[in-house]
FILUM-474334 format. One record per residue: x, y, z of N, C-alpha, C in turn; residue number from 1. Coordinates in pm, whole numbers, plus 50000, padded with zeros to 5 digits. Layout:
REC,nc1,nc2,nc3,cac1,cac2,cac3,cc1,cc2,cc3,num
REC,X,Y,Z,X,Y,Z,X,Y,Z,NUM
...
***
This chain:
REC,nc1,nc2,nc3,cac1,cac2,cac3,cc1,cc2,cc3,num
REC,50580,52581,50510,50712,52523,50487,50759,52557,50346,1
REC,50888,52588,50331,50946,52618,50200,51046,52511,50164,2
REC,51036,52457,50042,51131,52355,50000,51272,52411,49996,3
REC,51368,52332,50040,51509,52364,50025,51568,52267,49925,4
REC,51693,52293,49884,51757,52201,49790,51758,52061,49849,5
REC,51710,51964,49773,51694,51829,49824,51806,51739,49778,6
REC,51859,51652,49870,51958,51553,49827,51896,51441,49745,7
REC,51764,51436,49738,51692,51336,49659,51579,51406,49584,8
REC,51609,51472,49473,51509,51555,49402,51383,51480,49364,9
REC,51394,51349,49337,51275,51275,49294,51167,51273,49402,10
REC,51206,51293,49527,51110,51287,49636,51018,51408,49641,11
REC,51049,51510,49563,50963,51628,49559,50844,51611,49466,12
REC,50844,51507,49383,50736,51488,49286,50605,51459,49358,13
REC,50502,51537,49328,50373,51524,49395,50299,51398,49350,14
REC,50241,51325,49442,50163,51206,49404,50033,51249,49337,15
REC,49999,51191,49222,49877,51229,49151,49752,51180,49224,16
REC,49644,51255,49213,49518,51220,49278,49406,51231,49175,17
REC,49398,51129,49092,49294,51123,48989,49262,50976,48961,18
REC,49147,50945,48907,49104,50805,48894,49200,50715,48815,19
REC,49268,50770,48714,49356,50686,48633,49497,50676,48690,20
REC,49514,50713,48817,49646,50710,48880,49638,50628,49009,21
REC,49634,50494,48999,49620,50410,49118,49746,50409,49204,22
REC,49727,50395,49335,49836,50395,49432,49862,50254,49484,23
REC,49987,50232,49526,50022,50114,49604,50015,50151,49751,24
REC,49946,50070,49830,49928,50097,49972,50058,50073,50050,25
REC,50066,50130,50170,50176,50096,50261,50151,49957,50318,26
REC,50241,49863,50291,50221,49724,50330,50341,49675,50409,27
REC,50324,49661,50539,50435,49618,50623,50483,49480,50581,28
REC,50612,49469,50554,50669,49343,50511,50661,49319,50362,29
REC,50596,49407,50289,50577,49386,50145,50621,49505,50059,30
REC,50576,49626,50092,50602,49737,50000,50741,49797,50020,31
REC,50841,49711,50009,50980,49755,50014,51019,49813,49878,32
REC,51141,49860,49867,51184,49927,49744,51170,49838,49621,33
REC,51219,49712,49620,51204,49631,49498,51059,49611,49457,34
REC,50971,49587,49553,50831,49566,49518,50768,49694,49466,35
REC,50802,49807,49526,50750,49934,49475,50794,49956,49330,36
REC,50921,49930,49302,50971,49950,49166,50900,49857,49068,37
REC,50874,49733,49112,50802,49638,49026,50662,49689,48997,38
REC,50593,49736,49101,50457,49787,49081,50456,49911,48991,39
REC,50557,49996,49004,50566,50114,48917,50581,50071,48772,40
REC,50659,49968,48747,50677,49919,48611,50548,49864,48554,41
REC,50453,49829,48643,50324,49775,48599,50209,49872,48625,42
REC,50241,50002,48631,50135,50101,48628,50099,50172,48756,43
REC,50167,50143,48867,50139,50218,48990,50184,50362,48973,44
REC,50093,50457,48996,50123,50598,48974,50188,50663,49095,45
REC,50170,50604,49212,50232,50652,49335,50243,50533,49429,46
REC,50343,50536,49514,50364,50427,49609,50387,50482,49748,47
REC,50344,50406,49847,50372,50437,49987,50477,50340,50039,48
REC,50559,50389,50129,50656,50302,50194,50584,50208,50290,49
REC,50658,50110,50341,50609,50038,50457,50596,50139,50571,50
REC,50513,50107,50670,50496,50203,50778,50625,50212,50859,51
REC,50663,50335,50889,50790,50365,50956,50759,50421,51095,52
REC,50821,50364,51195,50797,50407,51333,50866,50540,51361,53
REC,50788,50639,51405,50848,50767,51445,50942,50747,51563,54
REC,50904,50661,51656,50990,50634,51771,51118,50564,51727,55
REC,51106,50474,51628,51225,50408,51574,51321,50507,51512,56
REC,51267,50608,51445,51352,50713,51389,51420,50793,51500,57
REC,51345,50822,51605,51400,50900,51715,51518,50830,51780,58
REC,51508,50698,51793,51613,50622,51860,51710,50556,51761,59
REC,51704,50599,51637,51801,50556,51534,51806,50405,51517,60
REC,51689,50344,51509,51683,50200,51487,51730,50166,51346,61
REC,51831,50078,51332,51880,50043,51198,51771,49986,51109,62
REC,51684,49901,51165,51577,49843,51085,51481,49947,51034,63
REC,51455,50047,51117,51365,50155,51076,51427,50235,50963,64
REC,51555,50268,50976,51623,50344,50871,51623,50271,50738,65
REC,51633,50137,50742,51634,50058,50619,51506,50079,50538,66
REC,51396,50109,50606,51268,50126,50537,51263,50253,50454,67
REC,51362,50342,50473,51364,50469,50400,51438,50458,50266,68
REC,51489,50341,50234,51566,50324,50109,51481,50362,49988,69
REC,51541,50436,49896,51471,50478,49775,51572,50504,49665,70
REC,51524,50522,49543,51607,50551,49427,51535,50655,49341,71
REC,51604,50715,49244,51538,50814,49157,51416,50760,49082,72
REC,51412,50629,49059,51298,50570,48988,51176,50556,49079,73
REC,51197,50576,49208,51094,50549,49308,51013,50676,49337,74
REC,50944,50725,49237,50869,50850,49251,50739,50843,49172,75
REC,50636,50909,49221,50624,50981,49348,50617,50884,49466,76
REC,50671,50926,49578,50678,50841,49696,50618,50913,49816,77
REC,50533,50840,49890,50473,50890,50013,50530,50808,50128,78
REC,50588,50875,50225,50646,50808,50342,50539,50796,50449,79
REC,50504,50673,50485,50404,50655,50590,50470,50639,50726,80
REC,50425,50718,50820,50473,50713,50958,50363,50660,51049,81
REC,50405,50597,51160,50308,50569,51264,50366,50611,51398,82
REC,50278,50659,51482,50317,50709,51613,50205,50793,51668,83
REC,50197,50800,51800,50088,50872,51865,50138,50982,51956,84
REC,50262,51026,51934,50321,51131,52018,50356,51250,51929,85
REC,50285,51361,51948,50306,51479,51864,50447,51534,51877,86
REC,50503,51530,51996,50638,51583,52016,50742,51502,51940,87
REC,50724,51371,51940,50818,51285,51865,50806,51314,51716,88
REC,50684,51327,51665,50665,51359,51524,50733,51492,51490,89
REC,50714,51589,51574,50771,51721,51551,50925,51715,51554,90
REC,50979,51620,51628,51124,51606,51640,51186,51535,51521,91
REC,51120,51428,51473,51184,51345,51369,51158,51396,51227,92
REC,51051,51467,51204,51018,51504,51067,51117,51600,51001,93
REC,51175,51697,51072,51275,51781,51005,51390,51701,50946,94
REC,51432,51594,51013,51537,51510,50958,51495,51440,50830,95
REC,51368,51404,50821,51317,51343,50698,51314,51443,50585,96
REC,51279,51567,50616,51284,51672,50514,51427,51694,50466,97
REC,51523,51688,50556,51662,51704,50517,51707,51594,50422,98
REC,51649,51475,50435,51681,51364,50345,51607,51376,50212,99
REC,51515,51470,50203,51445,51493,50077,51299,51456,50076,100
REC,51252,51384,50177,51111,51344,50177,51022,51466,50186,101
REC,50915,51467,50108,50825,51581,50104,50678,51544,50124,102
REC,50643,51418,50103,50504,51375,50109,50491,51264,50214,103
REC,50392,51277,50300,50381,51189,50416,50238,51139,50434,104
REC,50229,51032,50512,50099,50977,50549,50109,50931,50695,105
REC,50002,50949,50769,49997,50900,50907,49908,50777,50912,106
REC,49962,50669,50965,49886,50545,50977,49791,50557,51096,107
REC,49662,50570,51065,49558,50574,51167,49461,50457,51147,108
REC,49507,50354,51073,49416,50245,51040,49463,50107,51077,109
REC,49590,50090,51113,49641,49956,51142,49573,49899,51267,110
REC,49522,49777,51255,49451,49715,51367,49529,49601,51431,111
REC,49656,49585,51394,49739,49479,51451,49761,49505,51600,112
REC,49742,49405,51686,49750,49427,51831,49876,49496,51880,113
REC,49993,49460,51826,50117,49520,51876,50126,49668,51841,114
REC,50048,49713,51744,50044,49855,51708,49941,49928,51793,115
REC,49820,49874,51801,49715,49945,51873,49739,49949,52023,116
REC,49811,49851,52078,49834,49853,52223,49924,49969,52265,117
REC,49994,50029,52169,50076,50148,52198,49999,50277,52172,118
REC,49872,50265,52136,49792,50384,52108,49805,50432,51966,119
REC,49876,50358,51881,49898,50398,51742,49797,50331,51649,120
REC,49810,50358,51520,49722,50296,51422,49577,50330,51448,121
REC,49491,50228,51437,49347,50253,51451,49308,50291,51593,122
REC,49395,50266,51692,49365,50308,51829,49357,50460,51840,123
REC,49412,50532,51743,49406,50678,51748,49264,50730,51736,124
REC,49173,50648,51683,49033,50691,51673,48968,50702,51811,125
REC,49031,50643,51912,48974,50645,52047,49015,50769,52126,126
REC,49110,50846,52071,49153,50970,52135,49171,51074,52024,127
REC,49059,51128,51979,49062,51215,51862,49146,51341,51886,128
REC,49141,51396,52007,49218,51517,52034,49368,51491,52019,129
REC,49414,51376,52068,49556,51345,52052,49589,51318,51906,130
REC,49500,51248,51836,49521,51221,51694,49537,51352,51617,131
REC,49454,51449,51649,49462,51579,51581,49590,51652,51618,132
REC,49637,51634,51741,49764,51698,51780,49880,51640,51700,133
REC,49879,51509,51679,49984,51446,51597,49974,51495,51453,134
REC,49851,51501,51402,49829,51548,51265,49880,51690,51246,135
REC,49847,51776,51340,49891,51916,51329,50043,51927,51336,136
REC,50106,51843,51417,50252,51845,51426,50314,51809,51291,137
REC,50259,51710,51224,50312,51669,51094,50293,51777,50990,138
REC,50172,51835,50987,50142,51939,50888,50227,52063,50915,139
REC,50247,52093,51042,50328,52209,51081,50469,52202,51022,140
REC,50525,52080,51020,50661,52062,50970,50662,52045,50817,141
REC,50573,51960,50766,50576,51927,50623,50511,52034,50536,142
REC,50410,52101,50589,50337,52200,50511,50197,52153,50479,143
REC,50103,52244,50472,49965,52210,50441,49956,52143,50305,144
REC,49874,52039,50299,49852,51968,50174,49952,51858,50145,145
REC,50054,51842,50228,50159,51743,50202,50148,51618,50289,146
REC,50046,51611,50373,50028,51496,50461,49890,51437,50440,147
REC,49884,51306,50419,49758,51235,50411,49737,51153,50537,148
REC,49615,51104,50555,49582,51028,50675,49501,50906,50635,149
REC,49551,50788,50673,49484,50663,50638,49410,50613,50762,150
REC,49280,50600,50751,49197,50576,50868,49088,50474,50841,151
REC,49021,50434,50949,48907,50344,50942,48780,50415,50988,152
REC,48670,50342,50992,48543,50400,51032,48542,50440,51179,153
REC,48622,50372,51257,48626,50394,51401,48676,50268,51467,154
REC,48671,50266,51599,48725,50151,51672,48635,50029,51657,155
REC,48506,50047,51677,48412,49936,51667,48274,49990,51633,156
REC,48185,49899,51595,48049,49941,51561,47990,50017,51679,157
REC,47925,50128,51647,47872,50213,51751,47965,50326,51789,158
REC,48089,50319,51737,48188,50425,51763,48239,50478,51629,159
REC,48150,50538,51551,48187,50589,51419,48249,50729,51433,160
REC,48377,50734,51411,48451,50861,51426,48495,50919,51292,161
REC,48474,50847,51183,48535,50882,51055,48490,51016,51000,162
REC,48361,51048,51014,48313,51175,50960,48380,51293,51030,163
REC,48370,51295,51164,48427,51406,51239,48578,51410,51224,164
REC,48642,51293,51230,48788,51288,51219,48833,51345,51085,165
REC,48768,51304,50977,48809,51350,50844,48790,51500,50830,166
REC,48679,51552,50878,48655,51697,50868,48758,51776,50949,167
REC,48792,51725,51067,48891,51795,51150,49031,51784,51091,168
REC,49061,51671,51028,49190,51658,50960,49198,51752,50841,169
REC,49088,51765,50769,49085,51860,50658,49112,52001,50708,170
REC,49049,52039,50818,49071,52171,50876,49215,52189,50923,171
REC,49280,52078,50960,49418,52084,51009,49520,52093,50897,172
REC,49475,52084,50771,49567,52098,50658,49599,51970,50585,173
REC,49519,51866,50604,49542,51740,50533,49537,51760,50382,174
REC,49621,51685,50311,49620,51690,50166,49522,51593,50105,175
REC,49495,51484,50174,49400,51382,50127,49367,51291,50245,176
REC,49260,51216,50231,49220,51116,50330,49206,50982,50258,177
REC,49267,50879,50313,49246,50743,50265,49158,50671,50366,178
REC,49046,50620,50321,48953,50552,50411,48942,50405,50375,179
REC,48972,50321,50474,48941,50178,50466,48812,50160,50547,180
REC,48698,50147,50481,48571,50154,50550,48530,50026,50624,181
REC,48613,49990,50718,48582,49888,50818,48617,49946,50954,182
REC,48564,49886,51059,48603,49923,51194,48730,49848,51232,183
REC,48806,49906,51323,48931,49844,51365,48909,49702,51418,184
REC,48803,49685,51497,48778,49553,51556,48739,49449,51453,185
REC,48702,49492,51332,48670,49397,51226,48795,49335,51165,186
REC,48910,49401,51180,49028,49355,51108,49001,49364,50959,187
REC,49004,49247,50894,48972,49243,50751,48849,49156,50726,188
REC,48770,49135,50832,48648,49055,50818,48532,49139,50766,189
REC,48426,49069,50729,48309,49138,50678,48337,49206,50546,190
REC,48256,49303,50512,48273,49374,50386,48303,49521,50410,191
REC,48381,49579,50321,48410,49722,50329,48284,49800,50291,192
REC,48255,49907,50364,48134,49986,50345,48162,50099,50247,193
REC,48149,50067,50119,48182,50165,50017,48090,50287,50022,194
REC,47972,50272,50080,47883,50388,50091,47946,50498,50177,195
REC,48031,50459,50272,48102,50559,50353,48203,50635,50268,196
REC,48267,50566,50175,48358,50633,50082,48282,50736,49999,197
REC,48167,50696,49951,48086,50787,49870,48046,50910,49950,198
REC,48002,50888,50074,47961,51000,50159,48078,51092,50188,199
REC,48194,51033,50218,48309,51115,50253,48358,51196,50132,200
REC,48359,51133,50016,48402,51204,49895,48311,51322,49864,201
REC,48182,51307,49896,48087,51416,49871,48095,51524,49978,202
REC,48151,51491,50094,48154,51583,50207,48279,51670,50208,203
REC,48394,51608,50178,48521,51679,50189,48552,51761,50065,204
REC,48634,51861,50083,48683,51939,49969,48821,51893,49926,205
REC,48882,51801,50002,49010,51743,49965,48986,51603,49909,206
REC,49082,51546,49834,49062,51415,49773,49046,51303,49876,207
REC,48965,51205,49840,48947,51083,49918,48998,50966,49835,208
REC,49082,50884,49895,49135,50763,49830,49065,50643,49890,209
REC,49022,50551,49804,48952,50431,49848,49050,50319,49879,210
REC,49028,50253,49992,49102,50133,50030,49000,50031,50080,211
REC,49032,49903,50064,48943,49799,50114,48862,49732,50005,212
REC,48872,49599,49998,48798,49519,49902,48834,49552,49758,213
REC,48961,49577,49733,49010,49604,49598,49105,49493,49556,214
REC,49053,49371,49552,49135,49257,49515,49168,49257,49367,215
REC,49079,49310,49286,49094,49299,49142,49081,49434,49075,216
REC,49123,49438,48950,49107,49560,48872,48960,49598,48858,217
REC,48873,49499,48837,48731,49527,48822,48670,49579,48951,218
REC,48714,49525,49066,48668,49579,49194,48697,49728,49202,219
REC,48820,49765,49166,48864,49904,49180,48789,49996,49085,220
REC,48766,49952,48962,48690,50033,48867,48549,50056,48919,221
REC,48488,49950,48970,48353,49964,49024,48352,50059,49143,222
REC,48452,50049,49230,48459,50135,49348,48474,50282,49309,223
REC,48566,50312,49218,48590,50452,49184,48467,50513,49117,224
REC,48394,50432,49043,48274,50483,48976,48156,50495,49072,225
REC,48140,50399,49160,48027,50403,49254,48048,50507,49363,226
REC,48171,50517,49414,48196,50602,49530,48238,50744,49493,227
REC,48283,50765,49369,48324,50899,49327,48449,50947,49397,228
REC,48537,50854,49433,48662,50890,49501,48765,50941,49401,229
REC,48871,51003,49456,48975,51058,49368,49053,50949,49298,230
REC,49086,50843,49373,49158,50730,49315,49148,50612,49412,231
REC,49218,50504,49378,49214,50382,49458,49355,50347,49505,232
REC,49360,50272,49615,49487,50228,49672,49483,50075,49683,233
REC,49564,50008,49601,49567,49861,49603,49658,49811,49714,234
REC,49610,49712,49787,49688,49647,49892,49706,49500,49854,235
REC,49619,49412,49902,49634,49271,49870,49618,49244,49721,236
REC,49540,49327,49654,49529,49310,49509,49662,49319,49441,237
REC,49749,49410,49489,49883,49424,49432,49976,49314,49481,238
REC,49959,49273,49606,50043,49165,49657,50020,49035,49580,239
REC,49897,49015,49537,49864,48895,49460,49899,48909,49313,240
REC,49900,49034,49264,49916,49056,49120,49966,49198,49095,241
REC,50098,49220,49089,50150,49355,49067,50105,49419,48937,242
REC,50056,49338,48843,50006,49392,48717,49865,49449,48730,243
REC,49807,49445,48852,49670,49493,48871,49656,49640,48837,244
REC,49765,49717,48849,49759,49860,48817,49734,49881,48668,245
REC,49811,49810,48584,49790,49819,48440,49652,49768,48402,246
REC,49609,49659,48466,49479,49602,48435,49367,49699,48472,247
REC,49382,49765,48586,49284,49865,48628,49277,49980,48528,248
REC,49392,50031,48489,49394,50143,48394,49330,50103,48261,249
REC,49356,49980,48218,49297,49933,48093,49144,49927,48103,250
REC,49095,49866,48211,48950,49855,48229,48885,49992,48242,251
REC,48950,50082,48314,48896,50216,48332,48883,50288,48198,252
REC,48977,50261,48107,48976,50325,47975,48889,50251,47874,253
REC,48825,50142,47919,48736,50069,47830,48800,49957,47752,254
REC,48923,49921,47785,48993,49812,47718,48992,49687,47806,255
REC,49027,49576,47746,49037,49451,47820,49185,49415,47841,256
REC,49225,49387,47964,49363,49343,47987,49389,49210,47918,257
REC,49513,49178,47889,49544,49049,47827,49510,48934,47921,258
REC,49477,48818,47867,49445,48703,47952,49570,48654,48025,259
REC,49553,48574,48130,49668,48522,48203,49758,48439,48113,260
REC,49887,48446,48140,49984,48383,48052,50105,48338,48136,261
REC,50147,48216,48118,50256,48162,48197,50386,48238,48174,262
REC,50415,48270,48051,50541,48338,48021,50547,48476,48084,263
REC,50432,48549,48081,50430,48682,48143,50449,48673,48294,264
REC,50386,48572,48355,50401,48558,48500,50544,48523,48537,265
REC,50605,48434,48461,50746,48400,48489,50835,48521,48470,266
REC,50806,48601,48370,50885,48722,48347,50869,48819,48464,267
REC,50748,48830,48517,50725,48919,48631,50804,48871,48753,268
REC,50801,48741,48778,50874,48687,48894,51024,48706,48877,269
REC,51073,48682,48757,51216,48702,48732,51254,48848,48749,270
REC,51168,48938,48705,51197,49081,48722,51196,49120,48869,271
REC,51103,49064,48945,51101,49093,49089,51230,49045,49154,272
REC,51275,48925,49118,51400,48875,49173,51517,48963,49132,273
REC,51518,49007,49009,51625,49095,48960,51631,49224,49042,274
REC,51515,49283,49068,51509,49406,49147,51552,49381,49292,275
REC,51508,49267,49346,51546,49234,49484,51696,49212,49496,276
REC,51755,49146,49398,51900,49123,49399,51977,49253,49387,277
REC,51921,49348,49312,51990,49476,49292,51994,49560,49419,278
REC,51903,49532,49513,51894,49616,49632,51918,49540,49762,279
REC,51960,49414,49752,51992,49336,49872,52079,49218,49832,280
REC,52127,49145,49928,52206,49026,49900,52120,48914,49846,281
REC,52185,48813,49789,52111,48704,49726,52023,48630,49826,282
REC,52075,48603,49946,51995,48529,50044,51868,48607,50080,283
REC,51883,48736,50106,51767,48818,50141,51667,48822,50025,284
REC,51719,48835,49904,51631,48841,49787,51551,48712,49771,285
REC,51617,48599,49788,51548,48471,49773,51451,48446,49886,286
REC,51484,48491,50005,51388,48480,50116,51262,48561,50085,287
REC,51281,48678,50026,51166,48759,49987,51079,48686,49884,288
REC,51144,48619,49789,51067,48551,49686,50983,48438,49745,289
REC,51029,48379,49856,50948,48277,49923,50815,48334,49970,290
REC,50816,48463,50003,50695,48529,50049,50604,48567,49934,291
REC,50662,48622,49828,50582,48676,49718,50533,48571,49619,292
REC,50619,48480,49577,50583,48389,49468,50458,48306,49499,293
REC,50440,48252,49621,50316,48177,49646,50191,48260,49624,294
REC,50196,48390,49647,50081,48476,49619,50059,48489,49469,295
REC,50167,48505,49395,50156,48525,49251,50098,48403,49179,296
REC,50119,48284,49235,50084,48161,49163,49968,48088,49228,297
REC,49897,48153,49321,49802,48080,49404,49691,48010,49326,298
REC,49660,48055,49203,49551,47994,49126,49600,47879,49038,299
REC,49730,47856,49034,49784,47758,48940,49780,47618,49000,300
REC,49731,47517,48926,49734,47380,48977,49876,47339,49015,301
REC,49887,47265,49123,50018,47223,49170,50088,47326,49257,302
REC,50015,47432,49296,50079,47538,49371,50129,47490,49506,303
REC,50062,47390,49565,50108,47340,49695,50247,47280,49684,304
REC,50269,47205,49577,50402,47147,49557,50506,47256,49538,305
REC,50468,47360,49465,50561,47471,49443,50590,47542,49575,306
REC,50489,47563,49657,50511,47628,49787,50604,47544,49875,307
REC,50583,47415,49873,50668,47327,49955,50813,47335,49911,308
REC,50837,47341,49781,50973,47351,49732,51033,47488,49763,309
REC,50950,47591,49751,50997,47727,49779,51040,47745,49924,310
REC,50979,47669,50015,51006,47686,50158,51152,47668,50193,311
REC,51225,47595,50108,51367,47573,50136,51457,47623,50023,312
REC,51401,47707,49937,51476,47752,49820,51562,47874,49852,313
REC,51692,47855,49846,51786,47966,49860,51889,47962,49747,314
REC,51841,47920,49630,51928,47904,49514,51856,47956,49391,315
REC,51918,48047,49317,51854,48107,49200,51824,48003,49093,316
REC,51915,47908,49072,51892,47806,48970,51774,47719,49006,317
REC,51759,47688,49137,51645,47606,49179,51515,47682,49158,318
REC,51515,47812,49189,51394,47891,49166,51357,47889,49019,319
REC,51454,47904,48931,51426,47901,48788,51371,47765,48746,320
REC,51427,47660,48803,51378,47525,48774,51233,47509,48818,321
REC,51201,47562,48936,51065,47552,48986,50967,47628,48897,322
REC,51007,47745,48850,50921,47822,48762,50894,47746,48632,323
REC,50998,47691,48574,50982,47619,48447,50899,47492,48465,324
REC,50910,47430,48582,50838,47304,48606,50690,47328,48632,325
REC,50659,47431,48710,50522,47450,48756,50442,47553,48678,326
REC,50508,47653,48622,50435,47759,48551,50440,47734,48401,327
REC,50354,47645,48358,50348,47609,48217,50217,47660,48157,328
REC,50213,47673,48025,50089,47714,47960,49980,47610,47982,329
REC,50020,47483,47994,49922,47378,48019,49856,47399,48156,330
REC,49937,47437,48256,49881,47462,48389,49782,47578,48385,331
REC,49814,47680,48308,49722,47794,48297,49593,47751,48230,332
REC,49603,47665,48128,49483,47617,48060,49397,47533,48154,333
REC,49461,47450,48238,49389,47368,48334,49321,47454,48439,334
REC,49378,47571,48463,49323,47663,48563,49197,47731,48512,335
REC,49170,47717,48383,49049,47775,48328,49055,47924,48308,336
REC,49177,47978,48300,49190,48122,48277,49157,48206,48397,337
REC,49165,48149,48517,49136,48226,48638,49231,48343,48650,338
REC,49178,48461,48671,49261,48580,48681,49195,48680,48772,339
REC,49271,48778,48815,49220,48877,48909,49163,49001,48841,340
REC,49137,48997,48711,49080,49114,48646,48929,49120,48661,341
REC,48868,49009,48706,48725,49009,48729,48696,49040,48875,342
REC,48575,49085,48903,48543,49128,49038,48550,49011,49135,343
REC,48600,49036,49251,48610,48936,49355,48478,48929,49430,344
REC,48421,48808,49448,48288,48800,49506,48281,48837,49654,345
REC,48388,48817,49727,48386,48846,49870,48488,48953,49901,346
REC,48443,49065,49950,48533,49177,49977,48611,49151,50105,347
REC,48741,49153,50097,48822,49136,50218,48961,49193,50202,348
REC,48970,49304,50130,49100,49364,50105,49142,49454,50219,349
REC,49266,49498,50215,49317,49590,50315,49467,49581,50322,350
REC,49525,49653,50410,49669,49646,50427,49707,49513,50485,351
REC,49823,49462,50440,49878,49345,50503,49958,49395,50621,352
REC,49926,49347,50739,49986,49405,50858,49995,49556,50840,353
REC,49877,49626,50823,49868,49757,50762,49951,49866,50827,354
***
């Protein structure tokens, strides 16, 4: 494939694949444009869109098209698609190239029932030949090295397909592989098998990105060092703390991130609201904050009261009042300095509705 003049030049920027360049995962319902921009401001080196239905693109679904929203600041950007029909992929991808998109990912890891029952997501591990046909269709249109594949170990224990799948995807022209080392039937239970990441990174000649059990900056530093992967992809770790990217980079470089601080957290929430307001109406922006803010403040005493108030908050002044009332330096002191920069004892990370 040869690049043509793009109506969105920023989309041509290649996503970096090195340890000090952490990625934001594709998170259905979360990694929209405002959240991506917020994460970029806090150190995300590359971001993935929410997963976009190839069939939705084919039938011109308005909701699907909304997921393609981007701005010049939103780079590098990887567009994640899901679908299990090679012909549909081959049909819709030229239109995405015309819009400027150049970097893609195929969701082969989502274990949500409504996705797998259509043969998509992690169900693709059960029909490897079809999965490879879809992969080849994407690479054929986008070009070798421009498509990544996010996958799991296989459907269930005893059905480990990850080694063969990854090698065949590499042969098909994959640019990178993202492995969430759990089985589809596990969902997000149990622990991620980082030894599989290590084995895959040593086996492939293309980069491997680590996903799974990366709740904190320290988790991610330990993973990249133990597994020898190209970089890490934060999912729930970013949903809980968009500053995890900066914290990870600091720890990786041998520095200590700043301790938790009420004023910084309030500033982050206000910035998220500002970005949401800039790209949607006030009602939509405030509804989004109902989803995000409880995650951001989950360690703070009195969070239940704040969640209860947020459940009916559709007023910017009320949100500001709630922040000033509940996010105080005293509350942070009572919390004992709990923060996500230390390793999480129980691994359970992954895509949210991946």
